[in-house]
C-alpha positions in Angstrom: 53.1 32.3 -2.1 53.0 29.9 -4.9 50.7 30.6 -7.9 47.3 29.3 -7.3 44.8 27.9 -9.8 41.3 29.0 -8.9 38.0 28.5 -10.8 36.0 31.5 -11.8 33.5 30.8 -9.1 36.4 30.4 -6.5 37.6 33.9 -7.5 34.1 35.4 -7.1 33.9 33.8 -3.6 37.4 34.6 -2.4 37.0 38.3 -3.6 33.8 38.6 -1.5 35.5 36.8 1.5 38.2 39.3 1.2 35.7 42.2 1.5 34.6 40.7 4.8 31.2 39.3 3.6 29.7 36.3 5.5 28.6 33.1 3.8 25.0 34.2 3.7 25.8 37.4 2.2 28.1 35.9 -0.3 25.3 33.5 -1.3 22.9 36.3 -1.9 25.4 38.3 -4.0 26.2 35.3 -6.3 22.8 33.7 -6.4 23.9 30.4 -5.0 23.1 28.4 -1.8 25.0 29.1 1.4 25.9 25.4 1.5 27.7 25.9 -1.8 29.4 28.9 -0.4 30.5 27.1 2.6 32.0 24.3 0.4 34.0 26.9 -1.7 35.3 28.6 1.5 36.5 25.2 2.9 38.3 24.5 -0.5 39.9 28.0 -0.4 41.2 27.6 3.1 42.9 24.4 2.0 44.3 26.0 -1.2 45.7 28.9 0.7 46.8 26.7 3.5 45.3 28.8 6.3 43.0 27.8 9.2 40.5 30.6 9.3 38.9 33.3 7.3 41.1 36.0 8.7 44.0 34.2 7.4 42.3 33.7 4.0 41.6 37.3 3.8 45.2 38.2 4.5 46.5 35.6 2.1 44.2 36.9 -0.7 45.0 40.6 -0.2 48.8 39.9 0.0 48.9 37.6 -3.1 50.1 39.5 -6.1 47.4 40.1 -8.6 44.7 39.2 -6.1 45.0 41.8 -3.5 46.6 45.1 -2.3 50.3 45.0 -3.2 50.8 46.6 -6.8 53.7 47.7 -8.9 51.9 50.9 -9.8 52.8 54.1 -7.8 49.8 56.5 -7.6 50.8 60.1 -7.2 47.5 61.0 -5.2 48.6 58.6 -2.4 51.2 59.0 0.2 54.5 58.3 -1.6 55.6 55.7 0.9 52.3 53.8 0.7 51.9 54.3 -3.1 54.9 52.0 -3.7 52.9 48.9 -2.6 49.2 49.8 -2.4 46.5 51.1 -4.7 44.2 53.8 -3.3 41.2 52.2 -4.8 42.0 48.8 -3.1 42.3 50.6 0.3 39.1 52.5 -0.2 37.2 49.3 -0.4 38.5 48.2 3.0 37.9 51.4 4.9 34.4 50.2 6.1 35.1 46.5 6.0 33.6 44.4 8.8 37.2 42.8 9.0 40.1 44.5 10.8 42.6 45.9 8.2 45.6 47.9 8.8 49.0 48.6 7.1 52.3 49.5 8.7 55.4 50.5 6.9 59.1 50.5 7.9 61.0 48.5 10.7 59.1 50.5 13.5 55.7 49.6 12.0 54.3 52.9 11.5 50.5 52.9 10.7 49.7 54.4 7.4 46.2 52.9 7.1 43.8 51.8 9.9 40.1 51.0 8.9 37.0 51.5 11.0 36.7 48.1 12.4 40.2 48.1 13.7 39.4 51.4 15.6 36.2 49.8 16.9 37.9 46.8 18.3 40.7 48.9 19.9 38.2 51.4 21.2 40.3 54.2 19.2 39.6 56.3 16.3 41.6 55.3 13.1 42.8 58.9 13.0 44.4 58.6 16.4 46.4 55.6 15.2 47.4 56.4 11.6 50.9 58.1 11.6 52.1 56.4 14.8 54.5 53.6 15.2 53.3 50.4 16.8 54.7 51.4 20.1 53.3 54.8 20.0 49.9 53.5 19.1 49.9 50.5 21.5 52.5 50.9 24.3 50.7 48.0 26.1 51.2 45.6 23.2 52.1 42.1 24.1 55.8 41.5 23.1 54.8 38.4 21.3 53.0 40.3 18.6 55.7 42.9 18.3 58.3 40.2 17.8 56.0 38.6 15.2 55.8 41.9 13.2 59.6 42.1 13.4 60.0 38.6 12.2 57.5 39.2 9.2 59.4 42.3 8.3 62.8 40.7 8.5 62.1 37.5 6.7 59.0 38.0 4.6 57.2 35.1 6.1 53.6 35.6 7.1 52.5 34.9 10.6 49.1 33.9 12.0 47.5 33.0 15.3 44.0 32.0 16.1 42.4 32.9 19.4 45.1 35.4 20.0 44.6 37.3 23.3 44.7 41.1 23.1 44.2 44.0 25.5 43.4 47.5 24.4 43.5 50.7 26.3 40.6 52.6 24.9 40.3 56.3 24.4 38.4 56.7 27.7 41.5 55.0 29.5 39.6 51.7 30.2 41.1 48.5 29.3 39.4 45.9 27.1 40.3 42.3 26.7 39.3 40.2 23.7 40.4 37.3 21.4 41.3 37.7 17.8 42.1 35.7 14.8 45.3 37.5 13.5 47.5 37.4 10.5 50.4 39.5 9.4 51.5 39.3 5.8 54.5 41.1 4.2 54.0 43.9 1.6 56.8 44.3 -1.0 58.0 47.0 -3.2 58.9 46.8 -6.9 62.2 45.1 -6.0 60.4 42.6 -3.9 61.9 44.0 -0.8 59.6 43.9 2.3 58.7 47.5 3.1 55.5 46.9 5.3 53.1 44.6 6.8 49.4 44.0 6.2 47.5 43.4 9.4 44.1 41.4 9.2 42.1 40.5 12.1 38.6 39.5 13.3 37.2 39.4 16.7 35.9 36.1 17.8 32.2 35.6 17.8 30.6 34.9 21.2 30.2 31.2 20.3 33.9 31.1 19.4 34.8 32.7 22.7 32.9 30.0 24.5 34.8 27.1 22.8 
């Protein structure tokens, strides 16, 4: 991603968007009107060249210096994950209202799955972490597996709005939903793609009706 020039206020707004806060919550946090926040978000979507908030969150988190990837290895973290992620960064997304997950390697093994990802999938994060994509989601649409393979091979991010998804929940039942999805590459110190950041948000009822 090309280097971006953001105002101080835009940085404040984008940091809170990346944490999954809604416009009303951001307005209260910053002491500005919701209308002003909406304007900032619209400007940020254009700057980051993404159509929705899920894409914006992924872009922010994947941008060097603004999000999760770092050059600092932390010994207290899993060595594979420490090469690209800071534990303090991840901790802030564990309870985010936005779906956040991280996979490493060409088989896309989950090393981090936040609470909301588990809620949407009807699975506990612990039941997903440590598994490959195919082990975690044997029913996954081949389109998404191919997209992850492409991101891993090329380093090019991928996004889809209103992406249909079916999850087999822990009780064995199937759940269909629509998601805003974005996959962004994670790189090590040598700039080699070693994993993928998964960002998603389930469509609101009014979006589903559209």
